[in-house]
ZAMARKOL-30375 format. One record per residue (C-alpha): residue number from 1; residue in three letters; x negated, y, z. Coordinates in Angstrom, 3 decimals. Layout:
BEGIN
<rec resi="NUM" resn="ala" px="X" py="Y" pz="Z"/>
...
***
This chain:
BEGIN
<rec resi="1" resn="unk" px="6.356" py="0.526" pz="-38.476"/>
<rec resi="2" resn="unk" px="6.964" py="-2.510" pz="-35.873"/>
<rec resi="3" resn="unk" px="2.827" py="-2.735" pz="-35.731"/>
<rec resi="4" resn="unk" px="2.688" py="0.636" pz="-34.896"/>
<rec resi="5" resn="unk" px="5.807" py="0.257" pz="-32.000"/>
<rec resi="6" resn="unk" px="3.930" py="-3.346" pz="-30.699"/>
<rec resi="7" resn="unk" px="0.820" py="-1.830" pz="-30.334"/>
<rec resi="8" resn="unk" px="2.134" py="1.367" pz="-28.164"/>
<rec resi="9" resn="unk" px="4.152" py="-0.587" pz="-25.772"/>
<rec resi="10" resn="unk" px="0.979" py="-3.228" pz="-25.734"/>
<rec resi="11" resn="unk" px="-1.155" py="-0.747" pz="-24.434"/>
<rec resi="12" resn="unk" px="1.483" py="1.120" pz="-22.329"/>
<rec resi="13" resn="unk" px="2.089" py="-2.302" pz="-20.937"/>
<rec resi="14" resn="unk" px="-1.891" py="-2.363" pz="-20.064"/>
<rec resi="15" resn="unk" px="-1.856" py="1.215" pz="-18.798"/>
<rec resi="16" resn="unk" px="0.818" py="0.262" pz="-15.911"/>
<rec resi="17" resn="unk" px="-0.955" py="-3.390" pz="-14.829"/>
<rec resi="18" resn="unk" px="-4.552" py="-1.596" pz="-14.920"/>
<rec resi="19" resn="unk" px="-3.703" py="0.702" pz="-12.103"/>
<rec resi="20" resn="unk" px="-4.817" py="0.120" pz="-9.117"/>
<rec resi="21" resn="unk" px="-2.883" py="-0.582" pz="-6.011"/>
<rec resi="22" resn="unk" px="-4.435" py="1.005" pz="-2.616"/>
<rec resi="23" resn="unk" px="-3.424" py="0.716" pz="0.654"/>
<rec resi="24" resn="unk" px="-4.969" py="0.866" pz="4.673"/>
<rec resi="25" resn="unk" px="-5.028" py="2.474" pz="7.617"/>
<rec resi="26" resn="unk" px="-5.929" py="6.019" pz="9.016"/>
<rec resi="27" resn="unk" px="-7.922" py="6.072" pz="12.057"/>
<rec resi="28" resn="unk" px="-9.207" py="9.338" pz="14.516"/>
<rec resi="29" resn="unk" px="-12.739" py="8.879" pz="15.587"/>
<rec resi="30" resn="unk" px="-11.016" py="7.525" pz="19.414"/>
<rec resi="31" resn="unk" px="-9.676" py="4.727" pz="17.412"/>
<rec resi="32" resn="unk" px="-5.979" py="5.908" pz="17.306"/>
<rec resi="33" resn="unk" px="-3.622" py="5.510" pz="14.391"/>
<rec resi="34" resn="unk" px="-2.894" py="9.340" pz="12.306"/>
<rec resi="35" resn="unk" px="0.669" py="8.920" pz="11.239"/>
<rec resi="36" resn="unk" px="1.024" py="11.840" pz="8.460"/>
<rec resi="37" resn="unk" px="-2.141" py="11.885" pz="6.971"/>
<rec resi="38" resn="unk" px="-1.580" py="12.702" pz="3.020"/>
<rec resi="39" resn="unk" px="-3.554" py="10.527" pz="0.778"/>
<rec resi="40" resn="unk" px="-3.530" py="11.938" pz="-3.108"/>
<rec resi="41" resn="unk" px="-5.033" py="11.068" pz="-5.939"/>
<rec resi="42" resn="unk" px="-7.152" py="13.851" pz="-6.622"/>
<rec resi="43" resn="unk" px="-6.553" py="15.506" pz="-9.872"/>
<rec resi="44" resn="unk" px="-2.941" py="14.516" pz="-9.753"/>
<rec resi="45" resn="unk" px="0.349" py="15.202" pz="-7.976"/>
<rec resi="46" resn="unk" px="0.497" py="11.417" pz="-7.088"/>
<rec resi="47" resn="unk" px="-0.044" py="11.345" pz="-3.125"/>
<rec resi="48" resn="unk" px="1.661" py="9.920" pz="0.054"/>
<rec resi="49" resn="unk" px="1.505" py="10.060" pz="3.754"/>
<rec resi="50" resn="unk" px="0.608" py="7.600" pz="6.120"/>
<rec resi="51" resn="unk" px="3.190" py="5.955" pz="7.948"/>
<rec resi="52" resn="unk" px="3.973" py="6.426" pz="11.850"/>
<rec resi="53" resn="unk" px="1.432" py="3.461" pz="12.378"/>
<rec resi="54" resn="unk" px="-0.936" py="5.071" pz="10.324"/>
<rec resi="55" resn="unk" px="-0.871" py="3.302" pz="7.128"/>
<rec resi="56" resn="unk" px="-0.515" py="3.733" pz="3.780"/>
<rec resi="57" resn="unk" px="-0.056" py="2.786" pz="0.213"/>
<rec resi="58" resn="unk" px="-0.300" py="4.025" pz="-3.459"/>
<rec resi="59" resn="unk" px="-0.472" py="2.690" pz="-6.894"/>
<rec resi="60" resn="unk" px="-3.075" py="4.776" pz="-8.974"/>
<rec resi="61" resn="unk" px="-2.642" py="6.354" pz="-12.012"/>
<rec resi="62" resn="unk" px="-5.645" py="5.937" pz="-13.434"/>
<rec resi="63" resn="unk" px="-8.347" py="3.037" pz="-13.438"/>
<rec resi="64" resn="unk" px="-10.797" py="4.640" pz="-11.706"/>
<rec resi="65" resn="unk" px="-10.101" py="7.629" pz="-9.461"/>
<rec resi="66" resn="unk" px="-10.650" py="9.513" pz="-6.524"/>
<rec resi="67" resn="unk" px="-8.501" py="9.396" pz="-3.558"/>
<rec resi="68" resn="unk" px="-8.362" py="12.299" pz="-1.009"/>
<rec resi="69" resn="unk" px="-7.530" py="11.248" pz="2.699"/>
<rec resi="70" resn="unk" px="-6.798" py="14.657" pz="5.043"/>
<rec resi="71" resn="unk" px="-5.019" py="15.830" pz="8.316"/>
<rec resi="72" resn="unk" px="-5.163" py="19.411" pz="9.798"/>
<rec resi="73" resn="unk" px="-7.776" py="19.235" pz="12.104"/>
<rec resi="74" resn="unk" px="-10.141" py="16.639" pz="10.320"/>
<rec resi="75" resn="unk" px="-12.447" py="16.765" pz="8.009"/>
<rec resi="76" resn="unk" px="-11.034" py="15.155" pz="4.524"/>
<rec resi="77" resn="unk" px="-12.660" py="12.247" pz="2.875"/>
<rec resi="78" resn="unk" px="-12.926" py="11.152" pz="-0.435"/>
<rec resi="79" resn="unk" px="-13.055" py="7.412" pz="-1.668"/>
<rec resi="80" resn="unk" px="-14.132" py="6.723" pz="-4.886"/>
<rec resi="81" resn="unk" px="-10.911" py="3.920" pz="-6.230"/>
<rec resi="82" resn="unk" px="-12.179" py="0.736" pz="-9.153"/>
<rec resi="83" resn="unk" px="-9.495" py="-1.948" pz="-8.153"/>
<rec resi="84" resn="unk" px="-6.441" py="-3.125" pz="-5.701"/>
<rec resi="85" resn="unk" px="-8.569" py="-1.657" pz="-2.830"/>
<rec resi="86" resn="unk" px="-7.584" py="-2.444" pz="1.268"/>
<rec resi="87" resn="unk" px="-9.380" py="0.273" pz="3.060"/>
<rec resi="88" resn="unk" px="-9.593" py="1.388" pz="7.082"/>
<rec resi="89" resn="unk" px="-10.175" py="5.263" pz="6.955"/>
<rec resi="90" resn="unk" px="-11.436" py="7.099" pz="9.675"/>
<rec resi="91" resn="unk" px="-11.081" py="10.807" pz="10.068"/>
<rec resi="92" resn="unk" px="-13.958" py="12.784" pz="11.577"/>
<rec resi="93" resn="unk" px="-13.028" py="15.809" pz="13.910"/>
<rec resi="94" resn="unk" px="-13.550" py="19.064" pz="12.068"/>
<rec resi="95" resn="unk" px="-13.911" py="20.977" pz="15.422"/>
<rec resi="96" resn="unk" px="-14.829" py="24.051" pz="17.509"/>
<rec resi="97" resn="unk" px="-18.034" py="23.176" pz="19.732"/>
<rec resi="98" resn="unk" px="-16.106" py="24.491" pz="22.552"/>
<rec resi="99" resn="unk" px="-16.850" py="23.828" pz="26.634"/>
<rec resi="100" resn="unk" px="-14.792" py="24.470" pz="29.068"/>
<rec resi="101" resn="unk" px="-15.099" py="25.547" pz="32.848"/>
<rec resi="102" resn="unk" px="-12.379" py="25.364" pz="35.401"/>
<rec resi="103" resn="unk" px="-11.836" py="27.027" pz="38.450"/>
<rec resi="104" resn="unk" px="-8.507" py="25.802" pz="40.925"/>
<rec resi="105" resn="unk" px="-7.291" py="26.742" pz="44.272"/>
<rec resi="106" resn="unk" px="-4.800" py="24.710" pz="45.953"/>
<rec resi="107" resn="unk" px="-3.004" py="24.252" pz="49.403"/>
<rec resi="108" resn="unk" px="-2.002" py="20.986" pz="51.103"/>
<rec resi="109" resn="unk" px="1.353" py="21.653" pz="52.545"/>
<rec resi="110" resn="unk" px="1.615" py="18.285" pz="54.586"/>
<rec resi="111" resn="unk" px="-1.609" py="19.633" pz="56.676"/>
<rec resi="112" resn="unk" px="-2.261" py="23.274" pz="55.513"/>
<rec resi="113" resn="unk" px="-5.550" py="23.314" pz="54.153"/>
<rec resi="114" resn="unk" px="-6.410" py="25.715" pz="51.803"/>
<rec resi="115" resn="unk" px="-8.929" py="24.476" pz="48.475"/>
<rec resi="116" resn="unk" px="-10.865" py="25.346" pz="45.713"/>
<rec resi="117" resn="unk" px="-12.729" py="23.354" pz="42.688"/>
<rec resi="118" resn="unk" px="-14.793" py="23.827" pz="39.745"/>
<rec resi="119" resn="unk" px="-14.857" py="21.529" pz="36.750"/>
<rec resi="120" resn="unk" px="-15.422" py="21.679" pz="33.535"/>
<rec resi="121" resn="unk" px="-11.645" py="20.977" pz="32.387"/>
<rec resi="122" resn="unk" px="-11.098" py="17.270" pz="33.583"/>
<rec resi="123" resn="unk" px="-7.745" py="17.901" pz="35.154"/>
<rec resi="124" resn="unk" px="-7.342" py="20.424" pz="32.114"/>
<rec resi="125" resn="unk" px="-8.160" py="17.631" pz="29.066"/>
<rec resi="126" resn="unk" px="-4.694" py="16.890" pz="28.304"/>
<rec resi="127" resn="unk" px="-3.230" py="19.840" pz="27.723"/>
<rec resi="128" resn="unk" px="-6.399" py="21.007" pz="25.241"/>
<rec resi="129" resn="unk" px="-6.178" py="19.561" pz="21.958"/>
<rec resi="130" resn="unk" px="-8.914" py="17.130" pz="21.006"/>
<rec resi="131" resn="unk" px="-10.711" py="18.804" pz="18.451"/>
<rec resi="132" resn="unk" px="-11.059" py="21.719" pz="21.010"/>
<rec resi="133" resn="unk" px="-12.115" py="19.874" pz="24.091"/>
<rec resi="134" resn="unk" px="-15.725" py="18.539" pz="22.783"/>
<rec resi="135" resn="unk" px="-17.078" py="17.858" pz="26.670"/>
<rec resi="136" resn="unk" px="-17.734" py="13.757" pz="26.549"/>
<rec resi="137" resn="unk" px="-19.484" py="14.145" pz="29.983"/>
<rec resi="138" resn="unk" px="-16.731" py="15.553" pz="33.089"/>
<rec resi="139" resn="unk" px="-17.872" py="16.542" pz="35.980"/>
<rec resi="140" resn="unk" px="-15.834" py="18.081" pz="38.997"/>
<rec resi="141" resn="unk" px="-16.636" py="19.300" pz="42.952"/>
<rec resi="142" resn="unk" px="-13.200" py="20.054" pz="44.915"/>
<rec resi="143" resn="unk" px="-12.614" py="20.447" pz="48.674"/>
<rec resi="144" resn="unk" px="-10.138" py="21.575" pz="51.081"/>
<rec resi="145" resn="unk" px="-10.032" py="22.380" pz="54.962"/>
<rec resi="146" resn="unk" px="-8.176" py="24.656" pz="57.745"/>
<rec resi="147" resn="unk" px="-11.210" py="26.061" pz="58.834"/>
<rec resi="148" resn="unk" px="-11.075" py="23.565" pz="61.617"/>
<rec resi="149" resn="unk" px="-10.432" py="20.011" pz="62.686"/>
<rec resi="150" resn="unk" px="-8.738" py="19.268" pz="58.651"/>
<rec resi="151" resn="unk" px="-10.604" py="18.593" pz="55.958"/>
<rec resi="152" resn="unk" px="-11.206" py="17.088" pz="52.831"/>
<rec resi="153" resn="unk" px="-14.134" py="17.120" pz="50.129"/>
<rec resi="154" resn="unk" px="-14.854" py="14.863" pz="46.529"/>
<rec resi="155" resn="unk" px="-16.215" py="14.562" pz="43.508"/>
<rec resi="156" resn="unk" px="-14.754" py="13.077" pz="39.755"/>
<rec resi="157" resn="unk" px="-18.098" py="11.832" pz="37.136"/>
<rec resi="158" resn="unk" px="-17.184" py="10.850" pz="33.821"/>
<rec resi="159" resn="unk" px="-17.502" py="10.216" pz="30.249"/>
<rec resi="160" resn="unk" px="-14.740" py="10.679" pz="27.026"/>
<rec resi="161" resn="unk" px="-14.750" py="8.882" pz="23.877"/>
<rec resi="162" resn="unk" px="-15.141" py="5.770" pz="24.848"/>
<rec resi="163" resn="unk" px="-14.162" py="3.559" pz="21.484"/>
<rec resi="164" resn="unk" px="-9.943" py="3.272" pz="22.690"/>
<rec resi="165" resn="unk" px="-10.403" py="4.590" pz="26.105"/>
<rec resi="166" resn="unk" px="-9.839" py="8.390" pz="26.112"/>
<rec resi="167" resn="unk" px="-11.975" py="9.165" pz="29.560"/>
<rec resi="168" resn="unk" px="-13.577" py="6.686" pz="32.052"/>
<rec resi="169" resn="unk" px="-13.894" py="8.610" pz="35.285"/>
<rec resi="170" resn="unk" px="-15.677" py="7.275" pz="38.896"/>
<rec resi="171" resn="unk" px="-14.087" py="9.648" pz="41.520"/>
<rec resi="172" resn="unk" px="-15.259" py="9.934" pz="45.364"/>
<rec resi="173" resn="unk" px="-13.035" py="11.349" pz="48.307"/>
<rec resi="174" resn="unk" px="-13.594" py="11.679" pz="51.721"/>
<rec resi="175" resn="unk" px="-10.633" py="12.851" pz="54.021"/>
<rec resi="176" resn="unk" px="-10.639" py="13.651" pz="57.704"/>
<rec resi="177" resn="unk" px="-6.914" py="15.082" pz="58.916"/>
<rec resi="178" resn="unk" px="-6.926" py="14.568" pz="62.257"/>
<rec resi="179" resn="unk" px="-3.554" py="16.193" pz="62.656"/>
<rec resi="180" resn="unk" px="-1.841" py="13.473" pz="60.770"/>
<rec resi="181" resn="unk" px="-4.681" py="10.704" pz="62.491"/>
<rec resi="182" resn="unk" px="-5.835" py="9.953" pz="58.064"/>
<rec resi="183" resn="unk" px="-9.301" py="9.284" pz="57.634"/>
<rec resi="184" resn="unk" px="-9.750" py="8.020" pz="54.023"/>
<rec resi="185" resn="unk" px="-13.269" py="7.002" pz="52.407"/>
<rec resi="186" resn="unk" px="-12.083" py="6.265" pz="48.931"/>
<rec resi="187" resn="unk" px="-14.286" py="5.306" pz="45.596"/>
<rec resi="188" resn="unk" px="-12.061" py="4.761" pz="42.479"/>
<rec resi="189" resn="unk" px="-13.535" py="3.693" pz="39.298"/>
<rec resi="190" resn="unk" px="-10.394" py="5.150" pz="36.903"/>
<rec resi="191" resn="unk" px="-9.898" py="4.366" pz="32.844"/>
<rec resi="192" resn="unk" px="-7.627" py="5.996" pz="30.563"/>
<rec resi="193" resn="unk" px="-6.636" py="4.200" pz="27.314"/>
<rec resi="194" resn="unk" px="-4.818" py="6.265" pz="25.088"/>
<rec resi="195" resn="unk" px="-2.338" py="3.666" pz="23.050"/>
<rec resi="196" resn="unk" px="-0.020" py="5.968" pz="21.381"/>
<rec resi="197" resn="unk" px="-0.606" py="10.019" pz="20.835"/>
<rec resi="198" resn="unk" px="-0.475" py="11.460" pz="24.119"/>
<rec resi="199" resn="unk" px="0.194" py="8.638" pz="25.766"/>
<rec resi="200" resn="unk" px="-1.607" py="6.683" pz="28.025"/>
<rec resi="201" resn="unk" px="-2.323" py="3.680" pz="30.411"/>
<rec resi="202" resn="unk" px="-4.156" py="4.119" pz="33.452"/>
<rec resi="203" resn="unk" px="-6.287" py="1.162" pz="35.211"/>
<rec resi="204" resn="unk" px="-7.646" py="1.391" pz="38.740"/>
<rec resi="205" resn="unk" px="-10.031" py="-0.211" pz="40.694"/>
<rec resi="206" resn="unk" px="-12.043" py="0.437" pz="44.025"/>
<rec resi="207" resn="unk" px="-12.751" py="0.906" pz="47.461"/>
<rec resi="208" resn="unk" px="-10.853" py="1.796" pz="50.201"/>
<rec resi="209" resn="unk" px="-11.544" py="2.589" pz="54.083"/>
<rec resi="210" resn="unk" px="-8.617" py="4.130" pz="55.938"/>
<rec resi="211" resn="unk" px="-8.873" py="4.601" pz="58.994"/>
<rec resi="212" resn="unk" px="-10.596" py="1.429" pz="60.591"/>
<rec resi="213" resn="unk" px="-8.948" py="-0.938" pz="57.651"/>
<rec resi="214" resn="unk" px="-12.040" py="-1.629" pz="54.476"/>
<rec resi="215" resn="unk" px="-10.117" py="-2.891" pz="51.248"/>
<rec resi="216" resn="unk" px="-11.061" py="-3.556" pz="47.274"/>
<rec resi="217" resn="unk" px="-8.078" py="-2.895" pz="45.351"/>
<rec resi="218" resn="unk" px="-6.286" py="-2.763" pz="41.841"/>
<rec resi="219" resn="unk" px="-4.012" py="-0.159" pz="40.341"/>
<rec resi="220" resn="unk" px="-2.021" py="0.176" pz="37.200"/>
<rec resi="221" resn="unk" px="-0.246" py="3.703" pz="35.965"/>
<rec resi="222" resn="unk" px="1.213" py="6.039" pz="33.009"/>
<rec resi="223" resn="unk" px="0.154" py="9.129" pz="31.890"/>
<rec resi="224" resn="unk" px="2.073" py="11.194" pz="29.060"/>
<rec resi="225" resn="unk" px="1.472" py="14.744" pz="27.783"/>
<rec resi="226" resn="unk" px="2.331" py="17.489" pz="25.645"/>
<rec resi="227" resn="unk" px="1.694" py="20.563" pz="24.714"/>
<rec resi="228" resn="unk" px="2.525" py="22.130" pz="27.936"/>
<rec resi="229" resn="unk" px="2.556" py="19.453" pz="30.606"/>
<rec resi="230" resn="unk" px="1.132" py="16.456" pz="31.200"/>
<rec resi="231" resn="unk" px="2.831" py="14.366" pz="34.265"/>
<rec resi="232" resn="unk" px="1.193" py="10.923" pz="35.749"/>
<rec resi="233" resn="unk" px="1.927" py="8.200" pz="37.835"/>
<rec resi="234" resn="unk" px="0.133" py="5.532" pz="39.299"/>
<rec resi="235" resn="unk" px="0.121" py="2.569" pz="41.728"/>
<rec resi="236" resn="unk" px="-2.840" py="0.236" pz="44.147"/>
<rec resi="237" resn="unk" px="-2.505" py="-2.277" pz="45.860"/>
<rec resi="238" resn="unk" px="-5.603" py="-2.652" pz="48.758"/>
<rec resi="239" resn="unk" px="-4.024" py="-5.725" pz="50.097"/>
<rec resi="240" resn="unk" px="-2.077" py="-4.588" pz="53.214"/>
<rec resi="241" resn="unk" px="-1.132" py="-1.177" pz="51.892"/>
<rec resi="242" resn="unk" px="0.129" py="0.680" pz="48.553"/>
<rec resi="243" resn="unk" px="-1.384" py="3.828" pz="47.106"/>
<rec resi="244" resn="unk" px="1.144" py="5.828" pz="45.153"/>
<rec resi="245" resn="unk" px="0.359" py="8.917" pz="43.708"/>
<rec resi="246" resn="unk" px="2.394" py="11.010" pz="41.175"/>
<rec resi="247" resn="unk" px="0.794" py="14.637" pz="39.452"/>
<rec resi="248" resn="unk" px="2.621" py="17.097" pz="37.290"/>
<rec resi="249" resn="unk" px="0.735" py="19.620" pz="35.632"/>
<rec resi="250" resn="unk" px="2.050" py="22.766" pz="33.546"/>
<rec resi="251" resn="unk" px="0.890" py="25.408" pz="31.693"/>
<rec resi="252" resn="unk" px="1.619" py="29.011" pz="31.817"/>
<rec resi="253" resn="unk" px="1.330" py="31.046" pz="29.421"/>
<rec resi="254" resn="unk" px="-1.813" py="33.212" pz="29.054"/>
<rec resi="255" resn="unk" px="-4.460" py="33.873" pz="26.896"/>
<rec resi="256" resn="unk" px="-6.963" py="31.205" pz="27.900"/>
<rec resi="257" resn="unk" px="-5.570" py="28.216" pz="29.927"/>
<rec resi="258" resn="unk" px="-3.537" py="28.668" pz="33.396"/>
<rec resi="259" resn="unk" px="-1.498" py="26.086" pz="34.543"/>
<rec resi="260" resn="unk" px="0.124" py="24.899" pz="38.028"/>
<rec resi="261" resn="unk" px="-0.363" py="21.463" pz="39.433"/>
<rec resi="262" resn="unk" px="1.219" py="19.353" pz="41.944"/>
<rec resi="263" resn="unk" px="-0.209" py="16.226" pz="43.414"/>
<rec resi="264" resn="unk" px="1.453" py="13.786" pz="45.908"/>
<rec resi="265" resn="unk" px="-0.485" py="10.655" pz="47.289"/>
<rec resi="266" resn="unk" px="1.651" py="8.170" pz="49.128"/>
<rec resi="267" resn="unk" px="-1.013" py="6.318" pz="51.443"/>
<rec resi="268" resn="unk" px="0.643" py="3.089" pz="53.510"/>
<rec resi="269" resn="unk" px="2.930" py="5.190" pz="55.453"/>
<rec resi="270" resn="unk" px="0.866" py="8.875" pz="55.569"/>
<rec resi="271" resn="unk" px="2.066" py="11.726" pz="52.791"/>
<rec resi="272" resn="unk" px="-0.257" py="13.794" pz="51.107"/>
<rec resi="273" resn="unk" px="0.785" py="16.838" pz="48.808"/>
<rec resi="274" resn="unk" px="-0.187" py="19.900" pz="47.222"/>
<rec resi="275" resn="unk" px="-0.056" py="22.085" pz="44.697"/>
<rec resi="276" resn="unk" px="-2.376" py="24.646" pz="43.219"/>
<rec resi="277" resn="unk" px="-2.992" py="27.038" pz="39.914"/>
<rec resi="278" resn="unk" px="-6.166" py="26.398" pz="37.666"/>
<rec resi="279" resn="unk" px="-7.770" py="28.764" pz="35.065"/>
<rec resi="280" resn="unk" px="-9.852" py="27.185" pz="32.305"/>
<rec resi="281" resn="unk" px="-11.640" py="29.214" pz="29.490"/>
<rec resi="282" resn="unk" px="-14.242" py="28.711" pz="27.250"/>
<rec resi="283" resn="unk" px="-17.659" py="29.418" pz="27.863"/>
<rec resi="284" resn="unk" px="-19.112" py="28.074" pz="24.643"/>
<rec resi="285" resn="unk" px="-17.553" py="28.198" pz="21.323"/>
<rec resi="286" resn="unk" px="-19.019" py="28.055" pz="17.509"/>
***
């Protein structure tokens, strides 16, 4: 009887020791960690979730087993476990193959200019869930005029999902506002680095010609978004003056993506402000 009991205790102890400890971090394709990802030992109720930093730890019930890692909006991934293991899991998007197009109107309050723009969702991208925004090339053209001496035009071209960089764009603007004696040529390179979910750092560098002053400048900013709005603030220093910018865009409930966008710029001692209505819709989807 004692022998049977001893063997039973030995087997139980061996079984506990033979369980595997698995820890790891769950990432998305942009390299951002995923909190709340479900990690389950397949065929059992043994499971856990990744924490706010995307980390998890689980001791398996079996010597050899499969772990399934999943999260809403991503393709689940199964990993074979046969020993203590440290995992770096990257989940692929389980997305609809959507392509957007956006039209916008704007009104420049200071110089009373009216404007139009067309893009594939450059301004709306922070408001669109990443699963539903699959354009990797960003394009935008825009302009404003009072049908007289005041006008501006420009364009933007960029790429999305470059490692940790959410998007990088190069933007050109030419401003000719005689009433305000503002003549500006602005070419800047902007990188948005997402460091936690919908919050991103903005780095800018570029060339400006403000009236007769030509300078190169650098700047930094912050962008924060949610399901209903996003806001951004950034400042650039051009050695002789500062260029500050603030913008806010929020959704008006509708079938597609209808939003109001307000932009304020202070360039040296001159102010620009515009408000506009943007309408974006899916032009193709899976």
